[in-house]
PLY file of the C-alpha trace (Angstrom):
ply
format ascii 1.0
element vertex 548
property float x
property float y
property float z
element edge 547
property int vertex1
property int vertex2
end_header
21.29 21.09 13.54
21.18 24.32 15.74
18.57 25.78 13.24
16.32 22.71 13.70
13.11 23.95 15.47
11.66 20.53 16.02
12.55 17.88 18.70
14.93 15.18 18.77
14.96 12.18 20.91
17.82 9.62 21.47
16.37 7.93 24.48
16.72 4.09 24.55
13.00 3.52 24.88
11.78 5.83 22.01
14.58 4.27 19.71
13.25 0.90 20.61
9.60 1.89 19.88
10.66 3.04 16.51
12.83 -0.09 15.60
9.99 -1.85 14.02
7.11 -1.33 11.74
4.36 -3.81 10.43
7.00 -5.85 8.67
9.21 -8.89 9.68
12.07 -6.56 10.32
13.61 -4.43 12.95
16.44 -1.98 12.95
17.45 0.36 16.04
17.81 3.92 14.92
20.37 6.37 16.37
17.64 9.08 16.84
14.07 10.05 16.21
13.29 13.61 15.03
9.94 15.47 14.86
10.33 18.18 12.35
7.93 21.29 12.73
7.84 22.49 9.15
9.50 22.41 5.62
12.55 24.51 6.95
13.24 21.76 9.36
13.19 19.09 6.62
15.76 21.28 4.63
17.99 21.58 7.49
17.96 17.78 8.07
18.79 17.08 4.54
21.69 19.64 4.39
23.01 18.18 7.61
22.88 14.55 6.27
24.48 15.68 3.03
27.26 17.83 4.88
28.28 14.96 7.24
27.74 11.83 4.98
31.37 11.70 3.98
32.55 11.40 7.64
29.56 9.10 8.78
28.67 6.82 5.81
25.69 5.30 7.65
23.98 8.71 8.22
20.64 8.82 6.54
16.99 9.88 6.72
14.06 7.56 6.95
10.66 9.28 6.74
7.94 7.70 8.75
4.15 8.24 9.32
2.22 5.67 11.44
4.63 2.99 11.10
2.19 0.62 9.38
4.46 -0.22 6.41
4.59 -4.07 5.84
7.70 -4.04 3.76
10.03 -2.62 6.24
9.99 0.84 4.69
9.51 2.71 7.77
12.68 1.68 9.75
16.26 2.52 9.60
19.53 2.41 11.68
20.33 6.16 11.44
17.66 8.96 11.80
13.90 8.44 11.75
11.90 11.45 10.60
8.44 11.28 12.19
5.85 13.48 10.57
2.91 12.80 12.72
3.69 15.08 15.52
3.77 18.49 13.71
3.53 18.06 9.90
-0.04 16.78 10.04
-2.24 19.62 8.65
-4.98 19.10 6.26
-4.29 22.44 4.26
-7.35 22.76 2.24
-10.12 20.99 0.18
-11.07 23.33 -2.62
-13.02 22.66 -5.85
-12.47 18.89 -5.25
-8.54 19.23 -4.71
-7.17 18.20 -1.35
-3.85 19.31 -0.14
-2.40 17.71 2.88
0.87 17.24 4.85
2.45 13.74 5.07
1.70 13.35 8.86
-1.90 13.58 8.65
-3.90 10.37 9.54
-6.02 9.05 6.50
-8.88 8.57 9.00
-9.04 12.30 9.58
-8.86 13.03 5.79
-11.61 10.62 5.15
-13.79 12.04 7.69
-13.36 15.46 6.21
-14.04 14.21 2.78
-17.18 12.42 3.72
-18.44 15.65 5.53
-18.05 17.32 2.06
-19.49 14.11 0.23
-16.05 13.35 -1.43
-13.92 10.44 -1.40
-10.19 9.77 -2.11
-9.89 6.83 -4.59
-6.78 5.44 -3.26
-7.94 5.30 0.17
-6.53 1.93 1.53
-8.32 -0.64 3.78
-5.92 0.50 6.67
-7.29 4.02 6.81
-7.97 3.96 10.39
-4.42 3.65 11.24
-2.05 4.91 8.42
-1.05 8.34 7.27
-1.24 10.28 4.11
2.64 10.20 3.77
2.69 6.49 3.95
-0.02 6.28 1.36
1.99 8.40 -1.12
5.15 6.52 -0.38
3.70 2.94 -1.06
1.52 4.16 -4.04
-1.36 2.89 -1.88
-4.66 1.47 -3.34
-7.80 0.27 -1.63
-11.39 -0.58 -2.11
-12.23 2.22 -4.58
-8.93 1.53 -6.80
-10.86 -0.88 -8.97
-12.25 2.42 -10.47
-9.83 5.13 -9.43
-6.45 3.41 -9.46
-3.49 3.72 -6.90
-2.31 6.95 -5.33
-0.22 7.55 -8.57
-3.54 8.17 -10.27
-5.01 10.48 -7.96
-1.99 12.65 -6.94
-2.15 16.06 -8.95
0.83 17.50 -7.66
3.34 17.25 -4.83
6.14 19.06 -3.22
9.33 17.44 -1.88
12.84 18.38 -0.54
15.57 16.78 -2.74
19.12 15.93 -1.86
20.28 19.52 -2.33
18.21 20.64 0.51
15.73 22.64 -1.55
11.98 21.98 -1.85
10.55 21.57 -5.30
7.00 21.25 -6.86
6.38 18.33 -9.09
3.48 17.97 -11.44
2.78 17.74 -15.35
4.79 19.92 -17.61
4.07 20.82 -21.10
6.95 20.22 -23.78
7.88 23.95 -23.48
8.12 23.88 -19.78
10.30 20.67 -19.88
12.56 22.19 -22.32
13.02 25.19 -20.00
13.66 22.96 -17.08
16.31 20.78 -18.85
18.20 23.94 -19.83
18.56 25.06 -16.08
22.18 24.41 -14.62
20.67 23.50 -11.33
20.14 20.23 -9.21
16.65 20.08 -10.41
17.53 20.72 -14.03
20.06 17.89 -13.98
17.23 15.53 -12.76
14.97 16.53 -15.34
17.55 16.25 -17.98
18.62 12.71 -16.85
15.28 11.26 -16.58
14.33 12.83 -20.00
17.53 11.36 -21.59
16.89 8.07 -20.20
13.36 7.78 -21.27
14.10 9.37 -24.77
16.75 6.49 -25.37
14.60 3.57 -23.89
11.06 4.94 -24.22
9.42 1.79 -25.58
11.34 -0.78 -23.48
10.63 1.15 -20.41
6.86 1.56 -21.22
6.60 -2.28 -21.99
8.30 -3.12 -18.69
5.39 -1.90 -16.72
3.49 -5.04 -15.15
0.39 -5.95 -17.18
-1.94 -5.43 -14.15
-3.93 -2.50 -12.97
-1.95 -2.02 -9.64
1.73 -2.05 -9.15
3.94 -0.56 -6.36
7.33 -2.19 -7.21
10.28 -0.28 -8.71
10.07 3.31 -9.85
7.02 4.32 -11.98
9.39 5.29 -14.81
6.81 4.42 -17.39
4.24 6.91 -16.01
6.55 10.13 -16.32
6.36 10.73 -20.19
3.48 10.56 -22.25
4.59 11.45 -25.76
1.15 11.34 -27.19
-0.39 13.69 -24.70
2.85 15.93 -24.65
3.25 15.82 -20.80
6.20 15.07 -18.62
5.70 14.66 -14.98
8.21 13.54 -12.22
5.54 13.14 -9.50
4.88 9.55 -10.25
8.54 8.82 -9.49
8.17 9.99 -6.06
4.89 8.41 -5.61
5.73 4.72 -4.54
9.35 5.66 -3.91
9.16 4.99 -0.09
11.24 7.97 0.74
14.28 6.72 -1.25
14.43 9.73 -3.76
13.47 12.82 -1.44
11.28 13.71 1.46
7.58 14.56 0.31
6.30 17.59 2.38
3.05 18.13 0.71
0.47 16.35 -1.58
-2.44 17.61 -3.66
-4.86 14.93 -4.58
-7.91 14.98 -6.99
-11.05 13.68 -5.07
-14.25 12.12 -6.37
-18.00 12.74 -5.56
-19.13 10.35 -2.91
-21.97 8.03 -4.43
-25.45 9.00 -3.21
-26.44 5.31 -2.72
-24.52 1.99 -2.53
-25.67 -1.35 -2.03
-23.68 -4.77 -1.66
-24.03 -8.24 -2.76
-22.23 -10.85 -0.52
-21.39 -14.07 -2.11
-20.35 -17.18 -0.09
-18.31 -19.61 -1.94
-17.40 -23.20 -1.15
-14.32 -24.80 -2.55
-16.04 -26.49 -5.51
-17.48 -23.28 -6.98
-15.60 -21.86 -10.07
-14.14 -18.56 -8.71
-12.63 -17.69 -12.06
-15.99 -17.94 -13.98
-17.85 -16.14 -11.12
-15.29 -13.35 -10.85
-15.27 -12.94 -14.67
-19.26 -12.44 -14.50
-18.86 -10.01 -11.55
-16.15 -8.02 -13.34
-18.45 -7.67 -16.57
-20.99 -5.92 -14.37
-18.61 -3.00 -13.43
-18.98 -3.01 -9.77
-17.37 0.09 -7.90
-15.78 -2.39 -5.36
-15.06 -6.08 -5.49
-13.33 -7.21 -2.29
-13.02 -10.60 -0.41
-11.69 -12.71 2.46
-11.18 -16.35 3.40
-12.64 -18.38 6.12
-9.80 -17.97 8.45
-10.28 -14.12 8.24
-14.10 -14.55 8.71
-13.66 -16.86 11.67
-11.33 -14.33 13.49
-13.76 -11.36 12.67
-16.50 -13.28 14.15
-14.73 -14.22 17.16
-13.14 -10.81 17.81
-16.03 -8.55 16.71
-15.74 -6.71 19.93
-12.67 -4.98 18.80
-15.02 -2.72 16.65
-17.31 -1.90 19.60
-15.58 1.48 20.42
-15.27 2.35 16.75
-18.97 1.66 15.91
-20.52 2.71 19.43
-22.18 0.26 21.71
-25.72 0.53 20.02
-24.60 0.05 16.40
-21.98 -2.64 17.39
-24.70 -4.77 19.15
-26.96 -4.46 15.91
-24.13 -5.40 13.64
-23.00 -8.29 15.93
-26.51 -9.67 16.15
-26.69 -9.45 12.13
-23.48 -11.25 11.83
-24.26 -14.08 14.08
-27.64 -14.41 12.27
-25.64 -14.86 9.15
-23.13 -17.31 10.53
-26.00 -19.41 11.99
-27.23 -20.14 8.41
-23.94 -22.09 7.74
-24.50 -24.56 10.75
-20.78 -24.46 11.72
-19.22 -24.63 8.23
-18.04 -21.10 7.09
-17.72 -20.54 3.50
-14.40 -20.89 1.80
-14.45 -17.36 0.56
-16.60 -14.32 1.07
-16.73 -11.90 -1.89
-17.98 -8.38 -1.43
-19.52 -6.82 -4.72
-20.61 -3.24 -4.20
-22.52 -0.99 -6.58
-23.28 2.53 -6.40
-25.77 4.71 -8.06
-28.14 7.76 -8.10
-31.08 5.89 -6.40
-31.82 2.57 -4.44
-33.71 1.60 -7.44
-30.68 1.94 -9.71
-28.71 -0.16 -7.20
-31.44 -2.70 -6.90
-31.57 -3.19 -10.71
-27.59 -3.71 -10.93
-27.74 -6.28 -8.16
-30.66 -8.03 -9.86
-28.83 -8.25 -13.08
-25.92 -9.67 -11.39
-27.92 -12.30 -9.53
-29.70 -13.30 -12.81
-26.36 -13.94 -14.53
-24.96 -15.98 -11.48
-28.11 -18.06 -11.07
-26.85 -20.98 -12.72
-24.04 -21.46 -9.99
-26.65 -21.72 -7.33
-24.65 -19.59 -4.87
-25.49 -18.56 -1.21
-25.81 -14.78 -1.39
-27.05 -11.85 0.76
-27.86 -8.42 -0.28
-27.28 -5.29 1.95
-29.11 -2.17 0.96
-27.37 0.48 2.73
-23.78 1.30 3.78
-24.83 0.57 7.52
-25.92 -2.97 6.56
-22.72 -3.85 4.80
-20.57 -2.26 7.49
-20.07 -5.52 9.45
-18.45 -7.17 6.43
-16.18 -4.03 5.76
-15.18 -4.09 9.44
-13.68 -7.65 8.98
-12.12 -6.98 5.45
-10.44 -3.71 6.57
-9.16 -5.06 9.81
-8.09 -8.50 8.42
-4.31 -7.80 8.86
-4.80 -6.40 12.42
-6.89 -9.47 13.46
-4.08 -11.73 12.39
-1.48 -9.55 14.14
-3.30 -9.30 17.46
-5.38 -12.41 17.76
-3.21 -15.50 16.48
-0.90 -16.40 19.22
2.36 -18.27 18.82
2.37 -17.30 15.13
3.49 -14.17 13.48
1.46 -12.65 10.49
4.57 -12.50 8.17
4.12 -10.09 5.24
6.33 -11.19 2.47
3.93 -12.47 -0.39
1.35 -10.31 1.00
0.64 -7.98 -1.89
0.93 -10.06 -5.22
-1.13 -9.04 -7.98
-2.02 -10.99 -11.24
-4.67 -10.42 -13.83
-7.99 -11.29 -12.25
-8.84 -13.97 -14.87
-5.79 -15.83 -13.83
-6.75 -16.16 -10.04
-8.36 -19.75 -10.45
-5.11 -21.15 -12.10
-2.75 -19.04 -10.00
-4.17 -19.58 -6.32
-3.97 -23.38 -6.38
-0.19 -23.28 -7.36
0.44 -20.74 -4.78
-1.37 -22.77 -2.00
0.77 -25.90 -3.27
3.93 -23.86 -2.56
2.94 -22.68 0.85
1.68 -26.20 1.81
5.12 -27.63 0.77
6.88 -25.24 3.16
4.10 -25.97 5.92
3.05 -22.19 6.09
-0.75 -21.76 6.69
-1.81 -18.50 5.18
-4.91 -16.27 4.96
-6.39 -14.77 2.05
-8.10 -11.20 1.76
-7.83 -8.58 -0.88
-9.08 -6.75 -3.96
-10.41 -9.60 -6.09
-11.55 -7.07 -8.77
-7.91 -6.07 -9.35
-6.40 -9.55 -8.69
-4.50 -8.05 -5.84
-4.55 -10.48 -2.89
-3.08 -10.33 0.53
-1.67 -13.66 1.26
-0.32 -13.51 4.87
1.54 -16.68 5.90
1.62 -17.39 9.74
5.04 -18.28 11.04
6.87 -18.44 14.34
9.32 -15.75 13.71
11.56 -16.63 16.55
12.28 -20.03 14.81
15.37 -20.04 12.58
14.01 -22.91 10.59
10.96 -20.80 9.92
13.07 -17.75 8.90
14.89 -19.97 6.36
11.68 -20.59 4.55
11.36 -16.91 3.40
13.90 -17.03 0.54
13.04 -20.37 -1.23
9.29 -19.50 -1.01
9.98 -16.28 -2.86
12.27 -18.13 -5.27
9.22 -20.30 -6.37
6.43 -17.45 -6.04
8.13 -14.93 -8.30
8.40 -17.03 -11.43
4.79 -18.14 -10.76
3.59 -14.45 -10.61
5.62 -13.71 -13.73
3.89 -16.64 -15.54
0.62 -14.90 -15.08
1.73 -11.35 -15.92
1.70 -10.14 -12.42
3.72 -8.11 -9.83
5.05 -8.98 -6.47
3.39 -5.74 -4.88
0.32 -4.10 -6.05
0.17 -1.53 -3.16
2.60 -2.30 -0.32
5.79 -1.36 -1.82
9.19 -3.08 -2.12
11.01 -1.87 1.02
13.48 -4.47 2.53
11.46 -7.44 1.67
10.90 -7.02 -1.95
13.82 -4.68 -2.89
16.30 -7.51 -3.27
14.19 -9.16 -5.74
13.75 -6.32 -8.31
16.24 -7.83 -10.70
14.39 -11.01 -10.65
11.05 -9.25 -11.28
12.19 -6.89 -13.97
15.32 -8.32 -15.27
18.83 -6.64 -14.92
18.38 -3.94 -17.68
15.33 -2.45 -16.18
16.82 -2.70 -12.82
19.61 -0.78 -13.89
17.40 2.00 -15.09
15.73 1.97 -11.60
19.32 2.38 -10.11
19.97 5.45 -12.41
16.87 7.05 -11.14
17.94 6.53 -7.54
21.46 7.88 -8.23
20.15 10.99 -10.20
17.81 11.96 -7.14
20.12 10.77 -4.31
23.70 10.65 -5.34
25.04 10.34 -1.82
22.42 7.77 -0.72
21.07 9.95 2.20
17.42 8.80 1.88
16.03 5.69 3.30
18.82 3.31 2.86
18.40 -0.58 2.40
15.05 -0.18 0.62
14.21 -0.83 -3.07
17.23 -0.44 -5.29
19.95 -0.55 -2.59
18.30 -3.54 -0.73
20.56 -6.31 0.16
18.91 -9.75 1.11
21.51 -10.85 3.43
21.69 -7.63 5.14
17.92 -7.45 5.66
17.72 -11.01 6.79
20.16 -10.17 9.58
17.53 -7.61 10.71
14.62 -10.04 10.97
12.65 -9.61 14.13
13.90 -11.82 16.96
10.94 -11.28 19.45
7.16 -11.38 19.41
7.14 -8.30 21.89
5.17 -5.57 20.56
3.96 -7.23 17.45
0.53 -5.91 17.92
1.75 -2.40 17.78
1.63 -0.68 14.52
3.35 2.73 15.64
5.35 4.39 18.24
0 1
1 2
2 3
3 4
4 5
5 6
6 7
7 8
8 9
9 10
10 11
11 12
12 13
13 14
14 15
15 16
16 17
17 18
18 19
19 20
20 21
21 22
22 23
23 24
24 25
25 26
26 27
27 28
28 29
29 30
30 31
31 32
32 33
33 34
34 35
35 36
36 37
37 38
38 39
39 40
40 41
41 42
42 43
43 44
44 45
45 46
46 47
47 48
48 49
49 50
50 51
51 52
52 53
53 54
54 55
55 56
56 57
57 58
58 59
59 60
60 61
61 62
62 63
63 64
64 65
65 66
66 67
67 68
68 69
69 70
70 71
71 72
72 73
73 74
74 75
75 76
76 77
77 78
78 79
79 80
80 81
81 82
82 83
83 84
84 85
85 86
86 87
87 88
88 89
89 90
90 91
91 92
92 93
93 94
94 95
95 96
96 97
97 98
98 99
99 100
100 101
101 102
102 103
103 104
104 105
105 106
106 107
107 108
108 109
109 110
110 111
111 112
112 113
113 114
114 115
115 116
116 117
117 118
118 119
119 120
120 121
121 122
122 123
123 124
124 125
125 126
126 127
127 128
128 129
129 130
130 131
131 132
132 133
133 134
134 135
135 136
136 137
137 138
138 139
139 140
140 141
141 142
142 143
143 144
144 145
145 146
146 147
147 148
148 149
149 150
150 151
151 152
152 153
153 154
154 155
155 156
156 157
157 158
158 159
159 160
160 161
161 162
162 163
163 164
164 165
165 166
166 167
167 168
168 169
169 170
170 171
171 172
172 173
173 174
174 175
175 176
176 177
177 178
178 179
179 180
180 181
181 182
182 183
183 184
184 185
185 186
186 187
187 188
188 189
189 190
190 191
191 192
192 193
193 194
194 195
195 196
196 197
197 198
198 199
199 200
200 201
201 202
202 203
203 204
204 205
205 206
206 207
207 208
208 209
209 210
210 211
211 212
212 213
213 214
214 215
215 216
216 217
217 218
218 219
219 220
220 221
221 222
222 223
223 224
224 225
225 226
226 227
227 228
228 229
229 230
230 231
231 232
232 233
233 234
234 235
235 236
236 237
237 238
238 239
239 240
240 241
241 242
242 243
243 244
244 245
245 246
246 247
247 248
248 249
249 250
250 251
251 252
252 253
253 254
254 255
255 256
256 257
257 258
258 259
259 260
260 261
261 262
262 263
263 264
264 265
265 266
266 267
267 268
268 269
269 270
270 271
271 272
272 273
273 274
274 275
275 276
276 277
277 278
278 279
279 280
280 281
281 282
282 283
283 284
284 285
285 286
286 287
287 288
288 289
289 290
290 291
291 292
292 293
293 294
294 295
295 296
296 297
297 298
298 299
299 300
300 301
301 302
302 303
303 304
304 305
305 306
306 307
307 308
308 309
309 310
310 311
311 312
312 313
313 314
314 315
315 316
316 317
317 318
318 319
319 320
320 321
321 322
322 323
323 324
324 325
325 326
326 327
327 328
328 329
329 330
330 331
331 332
332 333
333 334
334 335
335 336
336 337
337 338
338 339
339 340
340 341
341 342
342 343
343 344
344 345
345 346
346 347
347 348
348 349
349 350
350 351
351 352
352 353
353 354
354 355
355 356
356 357
357 358
358 359
359 360
360 361
361 362
362 363
363 364
364 365
365 366
366 367
367 368
368 369
369 370
370 371
371 372
372 373
373 374
374 375
375 376
376 377
377 378
378 379
379 380
380 381
381 382
382 383
383 384
384 385
385 386
386 387
387 388
388 389
389 390
390 391
391 392
392 393
393 394
394 395
395 396
396 397
397 398
398 399
399 400
400 401
401 402
402 403
403 404
404 405
405 406
406 407
407 408
408 409
409 410
410 411
411 412
412 413
413 414
414 415
415 416
416 417
417 418
418 419
419 420
420 421
421 422
422 423
423 424
424 425
425 426
426 427
427 428
428 429
429 430
430 431
431 432
432 433
433 434
434 435
435 436
436 437
437 438
438 439
439 440
440 441
441 442
442 443
443 444
444 445
445 446
446 447
447 448
448 449
449 450
450 451
451 452
452 453
453 454
454 455
455 456
456 457
457 458
458 459
459 460
460 461
461 462
462 463
463 464
464 465
465 466
466 467
467 468
468 469
469 470
470 471
471 472
472 473
473 474
474 475
475 476
476 477
477 478
478 479
479 480
480 481
481 482
482 483
483 484
484 485
485 486
486 487
487 488
488 489
489 490
490 491
491 492
492 493
493 494
494 495
495 496
496 497
497 498
498 499
499 500
500 501
501 502
502 503
503 504
504 505
505 506
506 507
507 508
508 509
509 510
510 511
511 512
512 513
513 514
514 515
515 516
516 517
517 518
518 519
519 520
520 521
521 522
522 523
523 524
524 525
525 526
526 527
527 528
528 529
529 530
530 531
531 532
532 533
533 534
534 535
535 536
536 537
537 538
538 539
539 540
540 541
541 542
542 543
543 544
544 545
545 546
546 547
């Protein structure tokens, strides 16, 4: 490690600070390192590979802001923090954005906004997360209804693999693929191994893809080879891999033009209204975003709206708070069961008004309470609550811990009315109060149970709940994670989700890329339930902190 130019910290206080992320787990690392450049990453990987035989637990866990909700950003060996140095936004050129993993999403979003662009996979947690974390988890967000997860917007990425070399991954033609496969190199062996695996099981693997628009479980094998288009691209395997296949050092995204005008229709539902029928009609109108949150989240947002004062500025905050309180007063103390946020975009305010009027006409028979916001500023008060839903739970519900373990499930939107009552019945049976927020247009809901993480009886509920929820999700053609990844919480359940055969192919991918298991252990395909449960957080201290 003498060639390492960055910084290494083994102090007890820093190690403790990095022992947790936003998940229910904690692991104390041996060291935290801050690489300065790609050369440092190469040295780290070569160091780990060289000494792995003598120190079997030696491994590297990449980390951004520590907002991972699956336990993907913690480890008991070496944490590699990118935020201190490898945080450069390299360039935005002709709609293509190239950025290092440690850059904060909020800074990228600000740059894009100034250039009238947007990143389609930008998550609701953009105020806190990093670009590296977005790529690692195959993140999605408000715009993913139109643009898809990160996998769809990543044009190219660079990563250091287990041989300590940096490679570029992007779409290859058949001729380029043939050349790669023929190379007697570590990279060539990976290309040949993945090609042979897909060639032998092409239809089975393609059919194993969950039948939903968002998925971040397993490895994206089904997205590598498109025989019809004649392209072969290993980048989708690294997107969503949570640092288990290699360490991503730079990513190039395709960005989209930011709409000139937006307008939102806010719909307030009571429990008697038919969510499925309403959601189906909304979807037919092709909104740019279709989000929502429940009454618990709404109540927390109202009560703690002061959290947004610094972000909005005192004047704008006061204006939005007054508008929010005016809205709340209409309900006379009975908040709506669910708040739906349906946003349209267009070339003019008249176009937006026309789209909203058409939707209102089709929904008239349901006699809904609605509100229309004509500008981005007017809809901001709802976006503030929606985007901060998990932070509100984490910081403001005392005595209970916002426990993400069924936090990212996804089913086809048309099944939500059937699915949600069954899910709520399971949670009630285990006495787990839970909030609901998420991407209703994608059927991707963030169900956050509230538990006392220090109570062993509460901890014992995790496994039986998952054993009941997974078959329910599969019944409706869904997946256990749409955008938060497997990590420690869902990794052990991959065989239950995909079956042993597909799980075996995931294991082959892991071992092709990482034969010595030096990248982010105890996640995804080498996750073990008993081991992970032995690392549940035992204290509520610092639960409000996302990062070190």
